[in-house]
N, C-alpha and C positions, 0 to 999 in steps of 0.2 A: 400972397394970395390968401384969401379967407378960407379957413377950414370948412369943409362941408359937414353936414349932419352924419354922413356915412363915416367920414374920417373921425369925427368926434366920438361916435359910438365905438368904432374899432379901437381907438386909442384907450378908451375907458375899459373895454373888454380885455385889451392886451395887458392890463395891470393885474389880471387874475380875478377881477370882480365879476359878479353877475349883474344883469340889468333887466328891469321890467319895463313895460310900456309907460307906466306912471313915472318912473324915474327918468326915462328918456324924454318924456314931455317936460318935466320940471327942469331938468338939467340942460337940455339941448333944444327944447321946443319942437321935438320930433314927434309928430302925431301918428306916424305909420312905422313903428319899430319893426313889425314883421316884414315890411318891404325892404328896410335897410338890412335886416338879417338875410333876406333872400339874396340881395346883391352881394353881400360879403361871402355867402356860401358859393355863389356863382364864381367869385374870384378865387375860390379854392380854400377858404378858411373853414376849419372844422369847428362849427358852433353847434352845441347841443341845447335842446329845449328841455327845461325842467318844469313839468306841470305841477302846480301847487293849488291848495285850497286853504284859505285863511278866512275865518269868520264867515264861512259859507260862500265865499267868493272864489271862483276858479280863475287862474291866470297863469301865464308862463313867464319864466325867467330864462335868460339866455346866457350861456357861458362859452367862452372861447377855449378850445383845447389846444395847447401848444403843439407845434408840429412834431416834437420829439416824443409826445405821449399818444399819438394816433395809434 
């Protein structure tokens, strides 16, 4: 079975890395990262949003918090 974009993003986050919308688009061709994060949160995963500003541009990055650190 082909991995979905949701599972691709989850697997990436489960390695301890953060992801931005631009990274999700480049790596997985996922254009709606916020919708994927919403689904993962509904499934019970603790994902935090980190708001950032770089070069005057605002964006969010998302990070999965492991269950033992909730």
